[in-house]
C-alpha positions in Angstrom: 8.7 51.9 -35.9 7.4 55.2 -34.5 3.9 54.4 -35.5 4.1 51.3 -33.6 5.6 53.0 -30.2 2.8 55.6 -30.7 0.4 53.0 -30.5 1.8 51.1 -27.9 1.8 54.2 -25.8 -1.8 54.8 -26.3 -2.5 51.5 -25.7 -0.5 51.2 -22.4 -2.9 52.9 -20.0 -5.8 50.5 -21.1 -3.4 47.2 -20.9 -2.3 48.7 -17.3 -6.0 48.7 -16.2 -6.7 45.3 -17.4 -3.7 44.0 -15.8 -4.6 45.9 -12.8 -8.6 44.4 -13.0 -7.0 40.9 -13.1 -5.0 41.5 -10.1 -7.7 42.9 -8.0 -10.5 40.1 -9.1 -8.4 37.4 -7.7 -10.5 34.5 -6.0 -9.6 35.9 -2.4 -10.3 39.7 -3.0 -13.6 40.9 -1.7 -16.2 41.4 -4.8 -17.5 44.7 -3.6 -14.1 46.3 -2.9 -12.6 44.9 -6.2 -15.7 46.5 -8.1 -15.0 49.8 -6.3 -11.4 49.6 -7.0 -12.3 49.4 -10.7 -14.5 52.1 -10.7 -11.9 54.2 -9.3 -9.2 53.1 -11.8 -11.4 54.1 -14.7 -12.1 57.4 -13.2 -8.1 58.1 -12.4 -6.5 56.4 -15.7 -9.2 57.2 -18.7 -10.4 60.8 -17.5 -13.8 58.9 -17.4 -16.3 60.7 -15.0 -18.9 59.1 -12.8 -18.3 55.5 -13.5 -21.1 53.5 -12.2 -22.3 49.9 -12.0 -26.1 49.4 -12.2 -27.4 46.0 -11.3 -31.1 44.4 -12.1 -33.1 43.8 -9.1 -35.1 40.6 -10.0 -37.7 41.2 -6.9 -38.7 44.7 -7.9 -37.6 44.5 -11.9 -35.9 47.7 -11.5 -32.2 48.8 -12.1 -30.5 50.1 -9.1 -27.6 52.0 -9.2 -25.4 49.7 -6.8 -21.7 51.0 -6.9 -20.2 54.6 -8.2 -17.0 56.5 -8.0 -19.3 59.5 -7.0 -21.2 58.2 -3.9 -22.2 61.6 -2.8 -24.8 61.9 -5.7 -25.6 58.1 -6.1 -28.4 57.6 -3.2 -31.5 55.7 -4.2 -31.3 56.0 -7.9 -33.4 53.6 -9.8 -34.0 52.9 -13.7 -36.8 51.1 -15.5 -35.9 48.4 -17.9 -36.1 50.1 -21.6 -36.4 53.7 -20.1 -33.8 56.1 -20.7 -30.4 54.9 -22.3 -29.4 52.7 -19.1 -33.0 50.9 -19.6 -32.4 50.4 -23.4 -29.0 48.8 -22.8 -30.2 46.6 -20.3 -33.1 45.7 -22.5 -31.4 45.3 -25.9 -28.1 44.0 -24.5 -26.5 46.2 -26.8 -23.8 49.1 -25.8 -24.8 52.8 -26.7 -22.7 55.6 -27.4 -24.0 59.3 -26.8 -21.3 61.8 -28.5 -22.9 64.6 -26.4 -25.5 64.1 -24.0 -27.2 67.4 -24.7 -27.9 66.1 -28.2 -29.5 63.1 -27.1 -33.5 63.5 -26.5 -34.1 60.3 -24.3 -31.0 60.9 -22.1 -31.5 60.9 -18.4 -29.8 63.7 -16.7 -31.4 63.4 -13.2 -29.6 60.5 -11.8 -26.0 62.5 -11.1 -27.4 66.2 -11.3 -25.4 67.0 -14.3 -24.8 70.9 -15.0 -25.8 72.6 -18.4 -21.9 72.9 -19.0 -21.3 69.2 -18.3 -24.3 68.1 -20.8 -22.7 70.3 -23.4 -19.1 69.1 -22.7 -19.6 65.3 -22.0 -20.4 62.2 -23.8 -22.0 59.1 -22.5 -21.0 55.6 -23.1 -23.2 52.5 -21.5 -22.3 48.9 -21.8 -24.4 45.7 -21.0 -22.8 43.4 -18.1 -23.6 40.0 -18.6 -23.9 37.1 -16.1 -21.4 34.3 -16.0 -21.9 32.1 -18.8 -23.4 28.3 -18.3 -23.3 25.2 -20.9 -26.2 25.4 -23.5 -27.6 28.5 -21.7 -27.6 32.1 -23.1 -25.9 34.8 -20.9 -28.7 36.7 -19.4 -28.0 40.9 -19.1 -27.8 41.5 -15.3 -26.6 45.3 -15.4 -25.0 47.8 -17.1 -21.5 49.8 -16.8 -21.6 53.5 -17.6 -19.2 56.4 -17.7 -19.2 60.1 -19.0 -16.4 60.8 -21.0 -15.0 64.4 -22.6 -16.3 65.0 -26.1 -14.0 63.5 -28.7 -14.3 62.0 -32.3 -16.6 58.7 -33.0 -13.9 56.1 -34.1 -12.2 57.2 -30.2 -15.7 56.9 -28.5 -15.9 53.3 -30.2 -12.5 52.3 -29.0 -13.5 53.3 -25.4 -16.7 51.4 -26.0 -15.1 48.3 -26.8 -12.6 48.6 -24.0 -15.5 49.1 -21.4 -16.8 45.9 -23.0 -14.1 44.0 -22.2 -14.0 45.2 -18.8 -17.8 44.3 -18.5 -16.7 40.9 -19.4 -14.0 40.6 -16.8 -16.6 41.5 -14.1 -19.3 39.2 -14.8 -18.7 36.8 -12.0 -18.3 40.0 -9.4 -21.4 41.6 -10.5 -23.3 38.4 -10.3 -22.0 38.3 -6.6 -23.4 41.9 -6.3 -26.9 41.0 -7.5 -27.0 38.1 -5.1 -25.6 40.4 -2.2 -28.7 42.8 -3.1 -31.0 40.1 -2.7 -29.8 38.8 0.6 -29.5 42.1 2.2 -33.0 42.8 1.2 -34.0 39.7 2.8 -31.9 40.5 5.9 -33.3 43.6 6.3 -37.0 42.3 6.2 -35.9 39.8 8.7 -34.8 42.5 10.8 -31.4 41.5 11.1 -30.0 44.6 9.7 -31.4 47.9 11.0 -31.8 51.1 8.7 -30.7 51.5 5.3 -27.5 52.2 3.5 -26.7 53.9 0.2 -24.5 50.6 -0.5 -25.4 47.3 -1.2 -22.6 46.2 0.8 -24.4 46.4 4.1 -23.4 44.4 6.8 -25.0 43.2 10.1 -23.3 45.2 13.0 -19.6 44.8 13.3 -20.0 41.5 11.1 -17.9 41.5 8.0 -18.5 38.6 5.5 -17.3 38.4 2.1 -17.2 34.8 1.4 -19.9 32.4 0.4 -19.6 30.4 3.5 -20.2 33.4 5.7 -23.3 35.0 3.8 -24.8 31.3 4.3 -24.3 31.7 8.0 -26.1 35.2 8.0 -28.7 33.9 5.9 -29.4 31.2 8.5 -29.1 33.9 11.2 -31.8 35.9 9.4 -33.9 32.9 9.3 -33.7 31.8 12.8 -33.8 35.2 14.1 -37.3 36.4 14.2 -38.5 33.1 15.9 -38.1 31.8 19.6 -36.3 28.8 18.6 -33.1 27.7 20.3 -30.1 28.3 18.1 -26.7 26.3 18.6 -23.9 28.3 17.0 -21.0 25.6 16.4 -17.4 26.4 15.4 -13.9 26.8 16.8 -12.8 29.3 19.4 -12.5 32.7 18.0 -14.9 32.3 14.8 -17.1 35.0 16.3 -19.8 33.0 17.8 -20.6 35.5 20.5 -21.2 38.5 17.6 -23.6 35.9 16.1 -25.5 35.4 19.0 -25.9 39.2 19.2 -27.2 39.4 15.4 -29.6 36.8 16.6 -30.9 38.7 19.2 -30.9 42.0 17.4 -33.3 40.1 14.6 -35.7 38.9 17.2 -38.9 40.5 18.6 -36.8 40.8 21.7 -34.3 43.1 20.7 -35.3 46.0 23.2 -35.3 43.3 25.9 -32.0 42.0 27.8 -29.5 39.8 25.8 -27.5 38.3 28.9 -24.4 36.1 28.4 -22.4 33.8 30.2 -19.2 31.9 29.5 -19.8 28.3 31.1 -16.3 27.6 31.0 -15.3 30.6 32.7 -16.4 29.8 36.2 -16.0 26.6 38.6 -19.1 24.3 37.8 -20.5 25.0 41.4 -20.8 28.7 40.8 -22.3 28.2 37.3 -25.8 27.0 38.9 -26.1 29.9 41.6 -25.3 32.6 38.4 -27.8 30.8 36.1 -30.6 30.5 38.8 -29.8 32.7 41.7 -29.9 31.9 45.2 -31.9 32.7 48.4 -30.1 34.5 51.4 -28.8 31.8 53.6 -28.9 29.2 51.0 -25.1 28.7 51.6 -22.1 30.4 53.4 -21.6 33.9 52.0 -25.4 33.9 50.9 -26.2 37.2 52.9 -29.0 38.4 50.5 -31.3 36.9 47.6 -29.9 37.1 44.2 -31.5 36.8 41.0 -30.1 34.3 38.4 -29.3 35.1 34.7 -32.7 33.4 33.7 -34.5 35.9 35.7 -32.3 38.6 34.5 -33.2 37.7 30.8 -36.9 37.2 31.3 -38.7 38.2 28.0 -35.1 38.6 26.5 -32.2 36.2 25.3 -30.0 34.1 27.5 -26.5 33.3 25.4 -24.6 30.2 27.1 -21.4 30.3 25.4 -19.5 26.6 25.8 -22.5 24.9 27.1 -20.5 21.6 26.8 -18.9 22.6 29.9 -22.0 22.5 32.2 -21.8 19.9 35.1 -24.6 17.1 35.1 -26.8 18.9 37.6 -26.6 22.3 35.8 -27.7 20.4 32.9 -30.8 19.0 34.2 -31.7 22.2 35.7 -31.3 24.0 32.4 -33.4 21.4 30.6 -36.2 21.8 33.0 -35.9 25.6 32.6 -36.5 25.1 29.0 -38.9 22.3 29.1 -41.1 23.9 31.7 -40.1 27.7 31.4 -39.6 27.7 35.2 -36.7 27.7 37.8 -35.9 27.5 41.5 -33.2 29.6 43.2 -30.5 27.3 45.3 -32.1 27.2 48.6 -36.1 27.8 47.8 -38.8 25.6 46.9 -40.6 28.2 45.0 -41.0 28.1 41.5 -40.3 31.2 39.3 -41.9 31.2 35.6 -39.4 32.6 32.9 -39.6 33.7 29.4 -36.3 33.1 27.9 -35.1 32.4 24.3 -31.9 30.5 24.8 -28.9 30.7 22.4 -26.1 28.1 23.1 -22.6 28.1 21.4 -19.9 25.1 21.9 -16.5 24.5 20.0 -16.8 20.8 21.2 -18.3 17.9 19.4 -21.4 17.4 21.6 -22.2 14.0 20.0 -19.1 12.6 20.9 -19.9 14.0 24.7 -23.6 12.4 24.3 -21.8 9.3 23.3 -19.6 9.1 26.4 -22.4 10.2 28.7 -20.7 13.6 29.8 -23.7 15.5 28.3 -27.4 14.7 28.4 -29.1 13.1 25.2 -32.3 15.1 25.8 -30.6 18.6 26.6 -28.6 18.1 23.3 -31.9 17.4 21.4 -33.2 20.3 23.1 -30.6 22.8 22.1 -29.9 21.4 18.8 -33.5 22.8 17.3 -31.5 25.2 14.7 -27.6 24.3 14.5 -25.3 26.9 12.7 -21.9 25.9 11.7 -19.3 28.7 11.4 -16.5 27.9 9.5 -13.2 28.6 10.7 -10.9 31.7 9.1 -8.7 29.2 7.2 -11.5 27.8 5.4 -12.9 31.1 4.4 -9.9 33.1 3.1 -12.0 35.5 1.2 -13.0 37.1 4.6 -9.5 37.4 5.8 -8.3 41.0 4.0 -11.8 42.5 4.7 -11.7 41.6 8.5 -7.9 42.5 8.6 -9.0 46.1 6.9 -12.0 46.4 9.4 -9.6 45.8 12.6 -7.2 48.3 10.8 -9.7 51.2 10.5 -10.8 50.8 14.2 -7.5 50.4 15.8 -6.0 53.3 13.6 -8.5 55.6 14.8 -8.3 54.4 18.5 -4.3 54.8 18.7 -4.5 58.0 16.3 -2.4 56.8 13.9 -2.6 57.7 10.1 -2.1 54.0 8.6 -4.1 53.8 5.2 -3.5 50.5 4.2 -2.0 46.7 4.4 1.1 46.2 1.8 1.0 43.4 -0.8 3.6 41.0 0.8 1.6 41.5 4.2 -1.7 40.7 2.6 -0.1 37.7 1.2 1.4 36.8 4.5 -2.1 37.2 6.0 -3.8 35.0 3.4 -1.5 32.1 3.5 -1.2 31.9 7.3 -3.6 29.1 8.8 -4.9 31.0 11.8 -5.6 28.6 14.4 -7.1 31.3 16.8 -9.3 32.5 13.9 -10.8 36.0 14.1 -9.6 36.6 17.5 -5.9 35.9 16.6 -6.3 37.9 13.6 -7.7 40.9 15.6 -4.6 40.8 18.1 -2.5 40.3 15.3 -3.5 43.6 13.4 -3.9 45.3 16.9 -0.1 44.6 17.4 0.8 45.7 13.9 -0.9 49.0 14.3 1.0 49.7 17.6 4.4 49.0 16.2 3.8 50.6 12.7 5.5 54.0 12.3 4.4 54.7 8.7 1.2 54.8 6.8 1.4 50.9 5.6 1.4 47.9 7.4 4.2 45.7 6.1 5.3 42.2 7.0 7.8 43.1 9.6 5.0 44.9 11.6 3.1 41.6 11.8 4.0 39.0 14.6 6.9 36.5 14.1 4.5 33.8 14.3 3.2 34.7 10.6 6.7 35.1 9.4 8.0 31.3 9.8 8.3 28.9 6.8 5.6 26.6 8.4 3.1 29.4 9.0 3.5 31.0 5.7 3.8 27.7 3.7 7.2 28.8 2.0 9.6 26.2 3.7 12.0 26.2 0.5 15.4 25.9 1.9 16.3 29.5 0.5 20.0 30.5 1.3 20.5 33.5 3.1 21.4 35.3 -0.1 18.1 34.3 -1.8 16.1 34.9 1.2 17.4 38.7 1.3 16.8 39.0 -2.3 13.4 37.8 -2.1 12.6 40.4 0.7 14.5 43.0 -1.4 12.3 42.3 -4.2 9.3 42.6 -2.3 10.1 46.0 -0.9 10.9 47.2 -4.6 7.4 45.8 -6.2 5.5 47.6 -3.0 7.3 50.7 -3.5 6.7 50.8 -7.2 3.0 50.2 -6.9 2.9 52.6 -4.3 4.6 55.0 -7.0 2.5 53.8 -9.6 5.5 52.9 -11.7 7.8 56.0 -10.9 11.0 54.8 -10.2 12.1 58.3 -9.2 9.3 58.3 -6.4 10.1 55.0 -5.3 13.7 55.7 -4.9 12.4 58.6 -2.6 10.2 56.3 -0.6 12.9 54.0 -0.3 15.3 56.5 0.9 18.0 55.3 -1.8 19.3 56.9 -5.0 17.5 56.5 -8.4 20.6 54.7 -9.7 20.1 51.8 -7.2 16.4 51.6 -7.9 17.2 51.4 -11.7 19.9 48.7 -11.1 17.6 46.4 -8.7 14.8 46.9 -11.4 17.0 45.5 -14.2 18.2 42.8 -11.8 15.2 41.4 -10.8 13.5 41.6 -14.3 11.0 44.0 -13.1 8.9 46.1 -15.6 8.3 49.5 -13.9 5.7 50.3 -16.6 3.2 48.0 -15.7 2.7 49.9 -12.5 2.1 53.1 -14.1 -0.9 54.9 -14.0 -0.9 57.8 -16.6 -4.1 59.4 -18.2 -5.5 57.5 -20.8 -5.9 58.6 -24.4 -8.7 57.3 -26.8 -8.0 53.8 -28.7 -7.8 54.4 -32.4 
């Protein structure tokens, strides 16, 4: 019996890590942060040093260090297939164990600048990462997962190697997404959508956070249309980020150094929209005491963004059409034509086809602006983006309001991902700002979120719970979150909850929770 218990205690850290990987690799978790969390877990739980993930770049035919737990020493590192330990593992598809790095003649030690002492006291394990399997097709190697590990006996190293092979198999999909993201980022950089370089492959266009496949497709379309002068039509519900994408198109174009002028056509009365767009001459109407340039003139050689273009009046539509076709305008009250060179980006949340059909929107103008349509999905259809966007806003508002808020609790994350977000990104932004303002601790919890998110309808949890059942459920959520934070330490959880250890112990038993599964103890070799 003591032998079994000893074996269980040695296996527990590995099982705990695997459980955490399964939890972190859920379908709504962004793949890049999930992989970073994995590398951090390997370092913290198992005494592994410098865990890193290398991904093959098909375009350059090199292996690129894509993610590492030690980012300060991981800039611009590449390996050649077949060269060094990492290259050999990639080429052969077989794991390699180096008992002591100093004794291995072909070991590449320049990648992380290891010291002589480290080379003498550390071993190295590298396992292949295979792409997702398909029917009747062999799985190809797309990268490697490597760690430095303290020197120990060979059976222990072999056990660690088997464990890493299991981990590599579990992250196949995320690694494939990372490879795809690398190709997308390189394409976007060559198109000018992303300026500069980054030490991570998770680069994003300025202020654009996109983890879902649908939004990555949108960014690819932005990269395609950006360098041209074609008119782009951004379509999507209010609050989906059309203005931000218009800025990305402008930044990806050769006109990036020229003005980007914006107008919300729904924000002004129809008679004022014309004067804003085309300007006016002195004396054109009462109050016109001097000449004024319109937005078309101000955007000359640059870009003009017309939001909610479906709100334009019939007269304004005709003038915009002429400006697009002839590249010239007339100020109100003037017969003189002015040549303009303007790239037009339009946006709307309306169904323009229906407006054309009922005669409220010109058909010829519709075809002029619909050269390159980009459909932006609502937030409820790309739930993978909810958490990274929320964390992006949390970081910004925490800095703005000088609060030390570190994260969002698991129950609060569930609440955010289950809500249907009719206001899309704009509503999420307001929600996080409010939560930061009312939060007086280091974690955003469910009760910091707006009441609209906590109704049965908005959370999709309408279940006719009694008062006692609802209180018990909330109590259980608090207890689980405290145990996660305390890494399974019930005494620390009791301190965090400001109750006695006896109460926490009683509640853990009452709800059938296993505190050990939240434990993060130092790992021992598998034997």
